[in-house]
C-alpha positions in Angstrom: -132.3 44.9 -97.2 -130.3 42.4 -95.2 -127.5 40.2 -96.3 -127.7 36.4 -96.7 -124.5 35.5 -95.2 -121.7 37.1 -93.1 -117.9 36.3 -93.0 -116.4 36.4 -89.5 -112.8 36.4 -88.7 -110.8 36.6 -85.3 -107.4 37.4 -84.4 -106.3 35.6 -81.0 -103.6 34.8 -78.5 -104.0 31.1 -78.6 -105.2 28.4 -81.0 -107.3 26.7 -78.3 -111.1 27.2 -78.1 -110.3 29.1 -74.9 -108.2 31.8 -76.7 -108.2 35.4 -75.8 -109.7 37.4 -78.8 -107.7 40.3 -80.0 -110.1 41.5 -82.6 -113.1 40.6 -84.7 -114.0 41.3 -88.3 -117.5 41.0 -89.7 -118.2 41.3 -93.4 -122.0 40.5 -94.5 -122.5 39.6 -98.2 -124.7 38.0 -100.8 -123.8 35.5 -103.2 -123.6 36.9 -106.7 -123.0 40.5 -105.8 -120.3 42.4 -107.5 -118.2 44.3 -105.0 -114.6 45.3 -104.3 -112.3 44.5 -101.4 -112.4 48.3 -100.4 -116.3 48.4 -100.5 -116.4 45.1 -98.4 -114.0 46.7 -95.7 -115.9 50.1 -95.6 -119.5 49.6 -96.2 -121.9 50.3 -93.0 -122.7 46.6 -92.8 -119.0 45.6 -92.0 -117.5 45.9 -88.5 -114.4 45.7 -86.9 -113.9 45.6 -83.2 -110.5 45.6 -81.2 -111.0 44.1 -77.7 -109.8 45.6 -74.4 -107.3 43.1 -73.2 -107.7 44.1 -69.5 -111.1 42.5 -69.5 -109.7 39.1 -69.6 -108.2 39.6 -66.1 -111.1 38.7 -64.2 -110.6 35.3 -62.2 -113.8 33.8 -63.0 -113.3 34.0 -66.6 -111.6 31.1 -68.5 -109.5 32.6 -71.5 -106.0 31.6 -72.5 -103.1 32.8 -74.3 -99.8 30.9 -75.4 -96.3 31.9 -75.5 -96.1 30.3 -79.0 -98.8 32.6 -80.4 -97.2 35.6 -78.8 -93.9 34.7 -80.2 -95.9 34.1 -83.8 -97.4 37.7 -83.4 -93.7 39.2 -83.0 -92.8 38.0 -86.6 -95.7 39.4 -88.3 -96.1 42.6 -90.2 -96.0 45.9 -88.4 -99.4 46.9 -89.5 -100.9 43.7 -88.2 -99.2 43.9 -84.8 -101.3 47.1 -84.1 -103.6 44.8 -82.6 -101.4 44.0 -79.5 -101.2 47.7 -78.7 -103.6 49.1 -76.3 -106.0 51.9 -77.5 -108.6 54.1 -76.1 -110.8 52.9 -78.8 -110.6 49.2 -77.6 -113.9 47.8 -76.7 -114.8 45.7 -73.5 -115.4 42.0 -74.3 -119.1 42.2 -73.1 -119.9 45.3 -75.2 -117.9 43.8 -78.2 -120.1 40.5 -78.2 -123.2 42.7 -77.7 -122.2 44.8 -80.5 -121.8 41.7 -82.8 -125.0 40.3 -81.8 -126.8 43.4 -82.7 -125.0 44.1 -85.8 -125.6 40.7 -87.4 -129.5 41.1 -86.4 -129.3 44.5 -88.2 -127.6 43.3 -91.3 -127.9 39.7 -91.8 -130.9 37.5 -92.4 -131.8 35.7 -89.2 -129.2 32.9 -88.5 -131.7 30.1 -88.8 -132.1 26.9 -90.8 -132.6 27.9 -94.5 -131.8 31.5 -93.7 -128.5 33.6 -92.8 -125.1 31.7 -92.7 -121.9 32.6 -90.9 -118.8 31.7 -92.8 -115.4 31.4 -90.8 -112.0 30.0 -91.6 -112.1 26.9 -90.0 -115.7 26.7 -88.4 -114.2 24.7 -85.4 -111.5 27.4 -84.9 -113.1 30.9 -85.2 -116.6 29.5 -84.4 -115.5 27.5 -81.3 -113.7 30.5 -79.9 -116.7 32.7 -80.4 -119.0 30.4 -78.7 -116.6 29.9 -75.8 -116.4 33.7 -75.5 -120.4 34.1 -75.4 -120.6 31.3 -72.9 -118.0 32.9 -70.6 -119.8 36.3 -70.8 -123.1 34.6 -70.4 -124.8 36.1 -73.5 -126.8 33.9 -75.8 -125.3 33.5 -79.3 -126.9 35.1 -82.2 -126.7 31.9 -84.2 -128.4 28.5 -83.5 -126.8 25.0 -83.8 -124.7 24.2 -86.6 -124.7 27.8 -88.1 -121.1 28.0 -89.0 -119.6 27.2 -92.5 -116.1 26.8 -93.4 -114.3 29.3 -95.9 -111.5 26.8 -96.5 -114.1 24.3 -97.7 -116.0 26.4 -100.0 -112.7 27.9 -101.5 -111.2 24.1 -101.9 -114.5 23.0 -103.4 -114.7 25.8 -106.1 -111.3 26.0 -106.8 -110.0 22.7 -106.7 -107.3 23.5 -104.1 -106.7 21.6 -100.8 -105.2 24.3 -98.5 -108.1 26.8 -98.4 -106.3 29.5 -100.4 -106.6 30.9 -103.8 -103.2 31.9 -105.5 -103.9 35.6 -106.2 -102.5 39.0 -105.6 -103.4 40.5 -102.4 -106.0 43.7 -102.9 -104.5 47.1 -102.7 -104.3 48.0 -99.1 -104.7 44.5 -97.6 -103.1 43.9 -94.2 -102.6 40.2 -93.6 -103.8 39.1 -90.1 -106.1 42.2 -89.8 -109.5 40.7 -88.9 -111.7 42.8 -91.1 -109.3 42.7 -94.0 -109.1 38.9 -93.7 -112.7 38.5 -93.6 -113.2 40.8 -96.7 -110.6 38.8 -98.6 -112.2 35.5 -97.8 -115.5 37.0 -98.8 -114.3 38.3 -102.1 -112.4 35.0 -102.8 -115.6 33.1 -102.3 -117.9 35.4 -104.2 -115.3 35.5 -107.2 -115.0 31.7 -107.2 -118.9 31.3 -106.9 -119.4 33.7 -109.9 -116.9 32.0 -112.1 -118.8 28.6 -111.7 -122.0 30.1 -113.1 
């Protein structure tokens, strides 16, 4: 059975739409399900991809990084900074975007009006960066027009907050600024708040 929705989180090297993407976390979910942070991170429908940075070096591609974001990463936790280190497991950008497209098709309802939805922390941030990446690599996006929903808006609406966050303890094993963990935590926050309104 396919999930109704998915939360996507990106870690990047810039705050502009043209940002180089370091990693991508995808967490499909359904409203009303009872699930733990650990399960959200580890079930087969969730996906974590770390991007091969040398793929951004081609001169015909328009991707950016900023000194300010680089400096910001340097003061983040050691576990989060793993995303800056090259690994043999890093995935080329073209393959990563193709994987996301296939993964969403397999695990989430069609991303069309009245069906599957994608949630991001700021639809114009993560969503805009993803759309730019798909455009640069010349792959059709797996979502249609206006598919992105904002995690912050959902949380603020349900919790009565104004900053897009819920005051809560971090789940055991949670790594802040790890794309999969951030997507799973946002998913858990939305599901928990929505259940509390029933």
